[in-house]
N, C-alpha and C positions, 0 to 999 in steps of 0.2 A: 504493500500499500504506500510506503514512503521511500521506496528506492533501494532498500537494503538488499544486497545479494544473498543475505543469510536470513533464514527463518528459524526461530527457536521458540520454546514454550512461552517465554516472557512476551515475545512479539505476538504470538497467537492470543494470549490473554488480553493483551492491549487491544488487538483488533476486535475481540469479542466485546470488550468494555465500550469501545467507540461505537460499535454497531448498536448496542443497547441504548446508548445516549443519542443515536442518530447523528454522530459527528463525522465530518469528512476531513481527510488529510489534505493539506494544502502544499506539502512538500512536492517539488517537482525536480526533475534532473537526476543526475547520478553523482553529484558532488557530496562527499561525506561531510557531515556536520561536526564531527569530532575526530581529531587525529592526535595521537599521542607522540608521534615522532618515531625516532629509532631507538627507543628504550628497551626493545625486546619484550614488549607487553603482550598480553593475550590478543590484542587488536592487530590485525594483519596490515600490510602495507597500504591497503585501500582505505583504511579508516573505518569509521562506523557511522551509522545513521540514527543516533539516539536522540537527537533534538527534533521534535515533531511539532508542527504548527497545526492545530485543530480548528475547525470552524463549524458553526451550526449551519443548518440548511439555509437559513435566511442570510447568512454572511458569505456563503461560498461564492455567489455571483459578484460580490463586492471586492474580493481579494484579487489583486493583480500583481504581477511581476515578482512572484516569490522566487528568491535566489539565496544561495549560500555565498557570502562575501569572503573571498580569499585575500589575505593580506596580513600585515603585522598585527597580531593579537597576543595578549599576555595570558592566554588560557588555552586549553586543548580544544575548546569549543569555538567554532567559527561563528561569526556574526551572521544573522539571518535578516534579510531585507524583504519587505513586502509592503504593498500599498493597499489601502482600503478606500474604495470609491465612496464619496459622499452620496447620500440619497437627497432627493429633492424634498424639501419641507412643504407641507400643505399649509395654506393660509387658513 
């Protein structure tokens, strides 16, 4: 659902939870949201997709340009950028 090439029990539980709440995943693309570097951790060279952006049914159409920003960060988690379109207000 969110681009990870690996499926495990935790991911399955998370997908079930989201389905029960009628949430949609906004993640798109194949850029990992988390990379530990070359520390020899359990995470492979491709990184991991552990940061997930969820939206309700009413918000899905309003979320645009979801992307993982690569650049200098001081954490293992990459920044995530997305825009939310404004709705027209009724008078």
